[in-house]
C-alpha positions as CSV (number, residue, x, y, z in Angstrom):
1,D,0.0,0.0,0.0
2,P,1.7,3.2,-1.2
3,I,0.0,5.3,1.5
4,A,1.3,3.1,4.3
5,W,4.9,3.2,2.9
6,R,4.6,7.0,2.5
7,Q,3.6,7.3,6.1
8,R,6.5,5.1,7.1
9,I,8.8,7.4,5.1
10,N,7.4,10.5,6.8
11,D,7.8,8.9,10.2
12,A,11.4,8.0,9.5
13,I,12.1,11.5,8.3
14,A,10.6,12.9,11.5
15,K,12.7,10.5,13.6
16,V,15.9,11.5,11.8
17,R,15.1,15.1,12.6
18,T,14.0,14.8,16.2
19,S,15.5,11.7,17.9
20,E,18.1,12.5,20.5
21,S,19.8,9.1,20.0
22,P,22.3,8.9,17.2
23,V,21.6,5.2,16.9
24,D,17.9,5.9,16.4
25,R,18.6,8.6,13.8
26,E,20.9,6.2,11.9
27,K,18.3,3.4,12.0
28,A,15.6,5.8,10.7
29,A,17.9,6.9,7.9
30,M,18.6,3.3,6.9
31,D,14.8,2.6,7.0
32,L,14.3,5.4,4.6
33,G,16.4,3.6,2.0
34,Y,14.5,0.4,2.5
35,S,11.1,2.1,2.5
36,M,11.8,4.1,-0.7
37,L,12.2,0.8,-2.6
38,W,8.4,0.2,-2.2
39,L,7.3,3.4,-3.9
40,T,7.6,4.1,-7.6
41,Q,9.1,7.4,-8.8
42,E,5.6,8.5,-9.6
43,Q,4.4,7.9,-6.0
44,T,7.2,10.1,-4.7
45,D,6.5,13.8,-4.7
46,D,8.8,16.8,-4.5
47,A,8.1,17.2,-0.8
48,I,9.7,13.8,0.0
49,V,12.7,14.7,-2.2
50,T,13.0,18.1,-0.6
51,D,12.8,16.5,2.9
52,L,15.4,14.0,2.1
53,I,17.8,16.6,0.7
54,S,17.4,18.7,3.8
55,L,18.5,15.6,5.9
56,L,21.9,15.7,4.1
57,D,22.7,18.7,6.3
58,T,23.1,16.6,9.4
59,P,26.7,16.3,10.7
60,D,26.1,12.5,11.3
61,Q,27.8,10.7,8.4
62,A,25.9,7.5,9.0
63,V,22.6,9.4,8.6
64,R,23.9,11.1,5.5
65,D,24.9,7.7,4.0
66,G,21.4,6.4,4.6
67,V,19.7,9.4,3.1
68,A,22.1,9.4,0.1
69,G,21.1,5.7,-0.4
70,A,17.4,6.6,-0.2
71,L,17.9,9.4,-2.7
72,G,19.7,7.0,-5.0
73,T,16.8,4.6,-5.0
74,L,14.7,7.5,-6.6
75,G,17.1,7.7,-9.5
76,R,16.4,10.7,-11.8
77,R,13.5,11.7,-9.6
78,A,16.1,13.0,-7.1
79,K,18.2,15.0,-9.5
80,A,17.7,18.1,-7.3
81,S,20.1,16.5,-4.8
82,V,23.0,16.2,-7.2
83,A,24.8,19.4,-6.2
84,K,24.6,18.6,-2.5
85,L,25.7,15.0,-3.0
86,R,28.7,16.2,-5.1
87,A,29.6,18.6,-2.3
88,L,29.3,15.8,0.3
89,L,31.4,13.6,-1.9
90,A,34.2,16.2,-2.0
91,E,34.0,16.5,1.8
92,V,34.3,12.8,2.4
93,D,37.1,12.4,-0.2
94,C,39.0,15.3,1.4
95,H,38.4,14.8,5.1
96,G,39.2,11.2,5.5
97,A,35.7,9.9,5.9
98,N,35.4,6.2,5.2
99,A,35.5,4.9,1.7
100,G,32.0,3.4,2.3
101,S,30.5,6.8,2.5
102,A,32.1,7.9,-0.8
103,E,30.8,4.7,-2.5
104,V,27.2,5.3,-1.3
105,I,27.3,8.8,-2.7
106,R,28.9,7.8,-6.0
107,E,26.3,5.0,-6.4
108,A,23.4,7.5,-5.7
109,L,24.8,9.9,-8.3
110,D,25.2,7.1,-10.8
111,R,21.5,6.0,-10.3
112,M,20.5,9.6,-10.9
113,G,22.4,9.6,-14.2
114,A,24.8,12.2,-12.8
115,T,28.6,11.9,-13.2
116,A,30.4,11.6,-9.9
117,P,33.7,13.4,-10.0
118,P,36.8,11.2,-9.4
119,A,38.2,11.1,-5.9
120,H,40.2,14.3,-5.6
121,C,41.0,16.8,-2.9
122,A,42.1,20.4,-3.6
123,T,45.0,19.8,-1.2
124,D,46.2,16.8,-3.2
125,A,49.7,17.3,-4.8
126,T,49.5,17.2,-8.5
């Protein structure tokens, strides 16, 4: 039932925003990726995409990974997130975040039909 999945997505978004527990926020972000699999791109509106993009502002990398994965499941429907995902990719490439985070973001960009820049940091010697 798309309405039930949509409610589950909205509940997970709210939990990411309001939970005091980092573990609960991370679990909710991971649930977003799973829940998004049950909606078609046509059943996902701009409000959900906008809400997901706003969650990328969290400082918690595990949450950002979950949200990036959720956006990736939307494919081209989530193209509005490309600039922010590219900025996050540059951040994880340059600030020593784990390789898993970079891979999640690159995969999300690929699913959107966007080119992910190669791993590069402005401070890299050339």
